[in-house]
C-alpha positions in Angstrom: 22.7 13.5 -112.4 24.2 17.1 -112.1 26.3 17.5 -108.7 24.3 20.3 -107.8 21.4 19.8 -105.1 18.1 21.2 -105.0 17.7 22.5 -101.5 14.4 23.3 -99.6 14.9 26.4 -97.5 11.5 26.3 -96.0 9.5 23.3 -94.9 9.4 20.6 -92.2 12.2 18.3 -91.5 10.4 15.5 -93.2 10.0 17.3 -96.3 13.7 18.2 -96.5 14.7 14.7 -96.0 12.0 13.4 -98.8 13.4 15.9 -101.2 17.1 14.6 -100.4 16.5 11.0 -100.8 15.9 10.8 -104.6 19.1 13.3 -105.1 21.3 11.0 -102.8 20.1 8.1 -104.9 21.1 9.8 -108.0 24.5 11.0 -106.7 25.1 7.1 -105.6 23.8 5.6 -108.8 26.4 3.7 -110.6 29.0 4.4 -107.8 30.7 1.4 -106.4 33.3 3.3 -104.4 32.4 3.6 -100.6 34.6 6.5 -99.7 33.1 8.4 -102.6 29.5 7.5 -101.8 30.1 8.4 -98.1 31.5 11.8 -99.1 28.6 12.7 -101.1 26.1 11.5 -98.5 28.0 13.6 -95.9 27.9 16.8 -98.1 24.4 16.4 -99.1 23.2 15.9 -95.5 25.2 18.9 -94.3 23.9 21.2 -97.3 20.3 20.0 -97.5 19.6 19.7 -93.6 22.0 22.2 -92.1 23.5 19.9 -89.6 26.6 21.2 -87.5 28.7 18.2 -88.4 28.0 15.1 -90.5 30.3 12.1 -91.3 31.4 8.8 -90.9 33.5 6.8 -88.7 34.8 3.5 -90.3 36.0 0.2 -88.5 39.7 0.1 -88.7 40.3 -2.9 -86.2 38.2 -5.0 -84.0 38.2 -2.2 -81.4 38.6 1.0 -83.1 36.9 3.4 -85.5 39.0 5.9 -87.7 37.5 9.2 -89.1 36.1 9.0 -92.5 34.5 11.2 -95.0 32.8 14.1 -93.1 31.4 17.8 -93.5 32.3 20.2 -90.6 34.8 21.3 -88.3 37.8 19.1 -87.6 37.1 16.0 -85.9 38.4 13.3 -83.4 40.4 10.7 -85.7 39.9 7.6 -83.8 37.4 6.4 -81.3 37.6 3.1 -79.2 34.6 0.6 -79.2 32.3 1.6 -76.6 33.5 5.0 -76.2 31.5 8.1 -76.7 28.2 8.1 -78.7 30.0 6.7 -81.9 31.7 4.0 -80.1 28.8 3.0 -78.0 26.4 2.8 -81.1 29.0 0.7 -82.9 29.5 -1.7 -79.5 25.6 -1.9 -79.3 24.9 -2.0 -83.2 22.0 0.3 -82.7 21.0 3.8 -83.3 21.7 6.3 -80.6 19.9 9.6 -80.0 21.4 11.8 -77.5 19.3 15.1 -76.9 22.3 16.6 -74.8 25.7 15.3 -75.5 26.8 16.8 -72.0 24.6 14.2 -70.2 25.9 11.2 -72.1 28.5 9.2 -70.1 31.8 9.2 -71.6 31.1 11.6 -74.6 33.9 12.6 -76.7 33.9 16.6 -77.3 35.4 16.8 -80.6 34.0 20.1 -81.0 32.5 22.3 -78.0 29.6 23.7 -80.2 28.2 20.3 -80.5 25.0 20.0 -78.2 23.0 17.0 -79.5 23.8 13.8 -81.7 22.7 11.0 -83.4 24.8 8.1 -84.5 23.5 5.1 -86.6 25.5 1.9 -87.5 26.2 1.6 -91.2 26.0 -2.3 -92.4 27.2 -3.9 -95.5 26.6 -7.6 -96.1 25.2 -8.0 -92.5 28.4 -6.5 -90.7 28.8 -3.3 -89.3 31.6 -1.4 -91.2 31.3 2.1 -89.4 28.9 4.6 -88.1 27.3 7.8 -89.4 27.7 10.6 -86.9 25.5 13.8 -87.1 25.9 16.4 -84.5 23.7 19.7 -84.1 24.7 22.8 -82.3 21.2 22.8 -80.6 19.8 20.8 -77.8 17.4 17.9 -78.5 17.5 18.2 -82.1 17.2 14.7 -83.3 14.1 12.5 -83.3 12.6 9.4 -84.9 12.1 11.4 -88.3 15.9 11.6 -88.4 16.3 7.9 -87.4 13.9 6.8 -90.0 15.2 9.0 -92.9 19.1 8.6 -92.3 18.5 4.7 -92.0 16.8 4.7 -95.0 19.5 6.9 -96.7 22.2 4.4 -95.4 20.3 1.4 -97.3 20.8 3.3 -100.2 24.5 2.3 -100.2 25.5 -0.2 -102.7 
């Protein structure tokens, strides 16, 4: 597959995800390297959905995540387990949707322009190896549509 994405400028959020999924599938096809795949997923989501920030934090030790591939402004490098939205999602091993990050206890403000966030655990062989973190510069920008499709995209990882 060519490394160019066909982007939908108009359409619903669901239609944009539906257009991206086969393209992300093509980008991942045959590639076993986790970092390369996470980098392409980040880029495809940033370009295709227009998110403010998209990236991965990877488990670096039993109590800390480290910044992985991402697209957007510079980010926090390390996050402790249970801290902020990413650390909480990792600790609870569940997706967290935060409509207003300023109201999330212990939110880590890596970028002041971030207003809402969704964080989804990344699992491999039944173990959480990191989290996908997506930030928006709009309040209440994430919902169950995002949860469904982002989880579906993570399931594409080999």
